[in-house]
N, C-alpha and C positions, 0 to 999 in steps of 0.2 A: 465516524469510525464505526465499523461493525464490531459488536461486542461479543457475539456468542460463539467464538471459537471454543474448543474444548477447554483450553487453558482458562478462558475468561468466564464461561457459562456453566461448566460442570465442576462442581465441588471447588469453587475458587478458594474456599477457606482451607483447602488442603495445603495451601502454601505454609500453613502453620505446622504441617508435617505430622500427621497421625503417626505415632510410634510404630515401627515395623515389628512384626512378630519375631520372637527369638529365632536364632539360627540363620541360615543363608538368606540373603535379601531376595524376597519373592519378585522384585522388580528388576533384578540385575540384568537379566537377558533383554528385557525391554530397554533398559538404559543403554546396553551395548549396541543394540540395533539402532536406537535413536541417534546415538553419537556417530555411528558409521554413516547414517543418513545425512547428518549435519556436515560431515567432512566431504561429501560428494562434491567434486568440482572445485575444491579449494586446495591451495598449496599446503604442503605438509609443514612448512616452516615459514618464518617471517613475522613481522609485527602483526598483532591481533587487534582488530578494531574494537573488540569488546573490552580490551584492557585500556584503551585510550579514550573511549567516548565519555566515561565518567569524569575524568579530570577536566576535559574540555567544557562539559556542561557545568561543572562546579565553578570553573573560572568565569564563565559567562554570568553565573548567578552572583558571584562575589563582586565583579566589576559593576554589574547592574545595581547591587545594593549600595556600593560606594557612591555612585553617581546620584542615586535617589536621596541618600542621606545628606549629601553636600548641596545639591541643586534643587531638590524637590522634597524638602522635609515634610513629613506628614503623609506623603504618598506611599502606597504599599509597593515594594519592589516586585512582588509576584504578580501585580496587575499590569505591568509594563507589556505593551503589545509591540514587539519588534517589527511586525508587519503593518503597522498603522499607516505607513507612507503609501501603501498600495491599496488601502481599504477606503472606499469612497465614504463610508459611514463614520469613519474615524473623526473625532473632534480635533480642533486646532491644538488643544492641550495634549491630547494623546500623541499627535504628530510631533509636537515640540519635545515631549519626553523621549519619544522613540529616536529622534535625531540626536539628542544629547547622549543617550545611552549607546547608540550605534557608533557615534564618533569616538566615545571612550573605548568601546570594545575594539574598534579598528586600530586605535593607537596602542592598545595593550598587546600582550603576547597571545591573545586568542587566535588571530589569523594564523600565526605559526603553528599553534597546537592543532587548529582545524586542518591545516594542510598535512600535518603528520598523520592525523586520523584518516583523512581521505586517501592517503597513499598506502595505508595498511592493506596488504593483499589478502588477509584472512579475517574472518568474522565467525568465531566458533568458541563455544564454551567447553570447559573440561567435562569429561564424562561424569555424570552425577551418580547419586545413590538414592535409594528410596523411590517413592512413587514419581512417575513422570509428571504428575500434576505439579510437582514442586519446581518445574522448569519455568516459573514465571520470569519475565525478562524486564527488569527495571531499566535496562539499557535502551529499550525501545522508546520510552518517553524522552530519554536524553537525546536520541537521534533526532526526534522531532524538534526539541528545543534548539539544537544546533542548526537544523534546517531553517528555523524561523530567523535565526541570526543571519544565515546566508541570504535569505530572501530580503531582509532589510538591507544587507550589504549590497545586493544587486540593485535595489531601488536607489540607494545613494549613488552608486557608480553610474547608473543610467542618467540620473539628474546631472552629474558632473561631466558626462560625456567620456568617462574613463572606461573604454571598452575592454582594456586589458584586465582591470580589476573585476569588471562584470563577468568576463569569461572565466576567470579563476574561481569566483564564487559559484558560477553555474556548474562548472566541472566538478567541484567539490560536492555540491548538492546532489548531482546525479550519482556520484560514487557513494554518498551517504545512503541514498535510497537502495542501492545494490547491496551495501553492507547490512542494512537493517533487515533485508528480506532473506538473508542466508539461513536463518534458523528454520528447521522444518516444522513449523507450526503456523497456523493460519494467520494469527495476529501479526506475526513477523512480516509476512508478505504484504499485509494490508498497510502496515506502517511504511514499508518501502514504497508502496504505491502512492501513499499520501505525500511522502517526501518528494518523490519525483514529480508529482502533480504541481508542487510549489515551483519546481524548476521550469516545468512546461509553461506555467502561467507567466513567470518572469520573462521567459523567452518571447512569448507572444507580445508582451508589453514592449520589449525592446524592438522587435521587428516592426510593430505598429508605429514606433517613433521614427523609423527610417534608418537603415544601416547599409553599409557597403557590402559588396559581394564577398570580400575576404572574411568579414565577420560572419556572414551567413554560412560560408563554407565551414568555418570553425565550429559554429553552433551545431551544424548537422553532424560533423565528425564526433563531437562529444556525445550527442544523442545515440549515434550508431554504435559507439563503444560501450553502451549500456543497454544490451538487449533485454527484453522482458520475457523471461521463461514463464511457463504456465504454473499452475498450482499443484502439480503432481507430487512434488516432494513434500509440500505442506500437508496434503491429504494423506500421504503415507505416514508422516509423523503423527498426524491426528489419529490415524487408525491405531498406531502403536499405543497412544495414550488411551484410546477407547478400550483396547484389549487389556491394558494394565488396570484401568479403572474397573473393568468387568471382573477381573480376578479379585480386586480389593473388595468390591461389593459382595460377591458371593462368598468370599472368605469371612467377611465381617457380618453379613446378615442384614435383616430389615432396618437396623439403625442407619446403615449406609444409604439405603434407598431414601430415607427421610432427608438426607443431606442433598440428594438430587433435587428434591422438591423445595427444600428450604435450607439454603446454605447457612453454615454456622462456623464460628471461629474455633470450635472445639469438636472436630470430627472424631468419630469413634476410632479407637485404636484397633489395629489389625490383630486378631487373636492368634494364639500359638497354633491352633488347629482350625481348618475351615469350618464355618458354622453351617454352610449349606452343602449338602452332599452333591456329587457330580451330576447325578441324574434328577435332582429336585428343582422344581420351579420356585419362584419367589413371588408369584402373584401376577396380575395383569401387566403385560409389557416386559415381564422378566421370566422368560422360559428357561428350561434347564441350561446350565452353563455352556455345554458343548453346542447346543442348538443356537444359543444366543451368539456364541462366537462365530458360527457359520453365517448368521444374519449380518453381523458386522463385516465379515470378510466380503460377502456378496454385495453389501451396500457400497463399500468403499471401492471395490472393483468397478462397479457400474458407475459410481460417481466420477471416478477419474476419466472413464471413457466418455461419459456424458459431458463433462466440463471441457473436453478437447474440441467439441463440435462448435461450429459457428452458432450464434444465438438463434438464428432462424431455424436451424435444425433442432436445437434444444427445445425451442418453443413448439415445434410441430410434434415432437415426441412427447414432451411434457415431463416434468420432474416426477410427478406423482406416478405416471405410468412406468417410468424407468426405475424409480427408487422406492415405490410405494409400499410393497409388501414388507420389506425389511423395516422400513420406517414405522409402519403401523404396528408391527409386532414387537418393537424394541423401545422401551422407555428411554433408554440411553440415546438412541438415534432420534427420537422425537424431540429431544432437547437440543440436539445439535443441528439437525438438517436445515432449518430455515436460515441459519447463519451461513452455511456452506453455499447455498444458492445465491445469497446476496454477495458473497465473496467473489463468485464467478462473474456476477454482474459488474462488480467493481473492477475486476481485471479487464473486462470488455471495454469499459469506459477508458481505462488507462491506456489500453492498446490503441483505441481510437484517437486519443489525445496525442500519443506518440506518432502514429501514422499521419495525423493531421499536421503536427508541427513540421515533420520532414517534408510534407507536401507543400505547406505554406512557404517554407524556405525555397523549394524548387520553383514555385510560382513567382516569388519575388525575384529570384535570380533570373528567371526568364524575362521578367519585365525590365530588369536592369540591362540585360543583354540585347533585347529586341525593341525596347521602347514601348511595348504594349503587353497586355496580359494574354495568356493562351486562350484560345477559343474552347479548348477541352483539355483534359488531363493527358490525353494521348500525345499532345504536342511536347510534353516534357521528356526530353531525351535521357538516355541512361546516365550521362554524366551529371545531370541535374537531380534525377531521382533514381538512386541505385537500388532502392527497395520498392517493390510494388506497393501502391497506395491502396491497401486492402482494408475494407470495412469489416471489422471483427464481428459485427452484428449479422451481416448477410453472407460474408465470405466472398463478396464481389468487390468492385472498385468503390472508392469513396465517391460521394456525390459532389457535383461542381456546377454552379451557375455562373456563367461568364459575364463580363461587363454588358454584353448585348442584351441580356435579360434584366438588367437593372433599371433604375437605380436602387441601391440597397441602403438600409438604415445606417446612419452614422458616417456616410460617405465611403462605405466599403466599395471597392471596385468589383468584388466577386463574393460569392458565398461558397465555402467548402464545408461539407457536412457528412456525418455518418447517420445511419438509420435510427440509432437510439434503441432503448430497451425493448420497444415493441417489435424490433427487427423488421420494420416495414419502411421502405423508402417512400416518404410523403412528398417527394419532389422539392425538398429544400424548405419545408415549413418549419422554421426555427424560431426560437425565442431569443431575440437579440438582447433583451434586458437581463435574462437569467437563463443562459444556454443550457445548464444542466437540469433545468426543471423538467425536461422531457424524459429524464432518466429515473423519475420516481415511479414506483410500482403502479401500473395501471394508466400511466400517462401515454400520450401519443405525440407525434411530431418528431422532427429530426434534431440531431445534436450538432450545434454550430461549432466548427473547429477553428475558423479564423475569428477568435472571440473578441478581439479589440479592433475598433475602427481606427483608421490612420490618425495620428496626432495632427492637430491643426498647427501649421507653422507659418 
């Protein structure tokens, strides 16, 4: 998980809420704009996922504790790994515990509560008060906890051959990812990406085990119903937080800068009158307030445009060349920018995984219909692949090695891949054992998208 969104890396201790100065709330306009941004694209009424996620997570916690106390006394409930059934390195004991807890959860009211949560059309917090830094989202951890339950539930359903139960859990996990990503702050989008990644992984496991055409069509329909927007809203929300933080820092003075460098649980209170005059600088990386605000505006405007480009174009332009001046001259941006670039890379990988899953489904459906795998991706007709198989790293098509160029590791009939973080098509040079290893900074090679070999039957 990427840690350095503004919420997590800049003044995280401000969750303890430094007292606002007397009189009108200096952050009120930022709060209003942030809330309006959070409402974009969401219904005005209906059940709110953020009201439901806590009770579901607490119920999972309670049932887990009950099982552990009765069946595994002495074991810590918080150490239970609900994904142990899909983790190769999991011990037999970890898998035994996971099975027992998952069985109890499935028999409890958790599936009903999880279904109600997944059906909620909205995911938005009330408009807040005080610094936007106080917009920490404990619900995000709860979304991930519920997603782990759903992943375990999918694993059990696959073992039992219960396709209906698997599809239910898969659809709920995809919706959880969408709900988690609604808040206009970077960490929200990243949690949504992580949750949907669990769903993608489970889908690949199911497909590798062999499924019929009807199931493949249903999986594709669920994926298409959960499009992946860019990070534009999140970057706009982070910009509002940066501007709000800027005013707090200049209002409060040098003590606030210390918090930038060394977080504390006791941030300085905002004084009744600004400490730093409008035209005064505060030292290196802290130019006069108006100039600093212009740097922030310029940075985020360029960042949003840069993030929309395919990785190959971003690589050619270079983040430093595009964003460098503002970043060099702003202490605030120096703290933030590495995380933002990593977040864009995380979205690239998620988009590649989504395109890859839809393409794998189309390839497997072609095989079921024709009795053989396609010689190239162009053979996949519109009814099989309704969205172009675009590689987000290059902007071109995904890479495909057909059976004629095999054999491939693990008995795979073909290799489907994306270019990976280096944005260079290496002709299908993938890491079968650890597909995502090629997406570490400085790595080369292609990203394997049909990640699991067919099950031996």
